[in-house]
C-alpha positions as CSV (number, residue, x, y, z in Angstrom):
1,M,-18.0,9.0,0.6
2,V,-16.8,5.4,1.0
3,R,-14.3,4.1,3.6
4,Y,-11.4,2.2,2.2
5,Y,-8.9,0.1,4.2
6,F,-5.2,0.0,3.2
7,H,-3.8,-3.4,4.4
8,L,-0.2,-4.3,4.2
9,R,0.6,-7.8,3.0
10,D,4.0,-9.5,3.2
11,G,3.7,-13.0,1.8
12,G,1.2,-14.9,4.0
13,E,1.2,-12.2,6.7
14,R,-1.2,-9.4,6.7
15,L,-1.2,-6.2,8.7
16,L,-4.8,-4.9,8.8
17,D,-5.8,-1.2,8.7
18,P,-8.4,-1.1,11.4
19,Q,-9.5,2.5,10.8
20,G,-9.5,3.0,7.1
21,V,-9.9,6.3,5.3
22,D,-12.9,8.0,3.8
23,V,-12.4,8.7,0.1
24,D,-14.8,10.7,-2.0
25,D,-13.1,10.0,-5.3
26,P,-12.1,6.4,-5.9
27,A,-9.8,7.6,-8.7
28,Q,-7.5,8.8,-5.9
29,L,-6.9,5.3,-4.5
30,E,-4.0,4.4,-6.8
31,R,-2.2,7.6,-6.0
32,M,-2.8,7.1,-2.3
33,A,-1.5,3.5,-2.4
34,L,1.6,4.6,-4.2
35,K,2.3,7.3,-1.6
36,E,1.8,4.9,1.2
37,A,4.1,2.2,-0.4
38,R,6.8,4.8,-1.0
39,A,6.6,6.1,2.6
40,V,7.2,2.5,3.9
41,V,10.0,2.0,1.5
42,S,11.6,5.3,2.6
43,Q,11.4,4.3,6.2
44,E,12.9,0.9,5.5
45,A,15.7,2.5,3.5
46,L,16.6,4.6,6.6
47,E,16.8,1.3,8.5
48,G,19.0,-0.3,5.8
49,E,16.7,-3.0,4.5
50,I,13.9,-2.7,1.9
51,N,11.4,-5.5,1.5
52,L,10.0,-5.3,-2.1
53,R,7.9,-8.4,-1.6
54,Q,5.3,-6.3,0.4
55,R,2.1,-4.9,-1.1
56,I,-0.7,-2.6,-0.2
57,E,-4.1,-4.1,-0.7
58,I,-7.1,-1.7,-0.7
59,E,-10.5,-3.0,0.3
60,D,-13.8,-1.3,0.4
61,E,-16.3,-1.4,3.3
62,A,-17.7,-4.7,2.1
63,G,-14.2,-6.3,2.1
64,K,-13.9,-6.3,-1.7
65,L,-10.3,-5.9,-3.0
66,V,-10.4,-2.8,-5.2
67,H,-6.7,-2.2,-5.8
68,S,-3.4,-3.9,-5.1
69,L,0.1,-2.4,-5.4
70,S,3.4,-4.3,-5.1
71,F,6.2,-2.3,-3.5
72,A,8.4,-3.5,-6.3
73,D,6.1,-1.6,-8.7
74,A,6.1,1.5,-6.5
75,V,9.8,2.3,-7.0
76,R,12.4,2.0,-9.6
77,I,15.8,0.7,-8.5
78,M,18.8,2.0,-10.6
79,A,22.3,0.6,-10.1
80,D,25.5,1.4,-12.0
């Protein structure tokens, strides 16, 4: 099992995940990032403002970036 850290980046600012999550199947990381991004977008929608410039960056225990997901890629906006 490997510990992964789900950091939130908004431009130059970065909110670090200090605890991380133990994951036994790295194939789950993309799904987990998508779920986290959508949860943040959902909360922001309730507050009336969604920031699609944010992204989730997943790093392994060594600090290596293993996956990155833009919030803009996590949702589909439909108008009209």
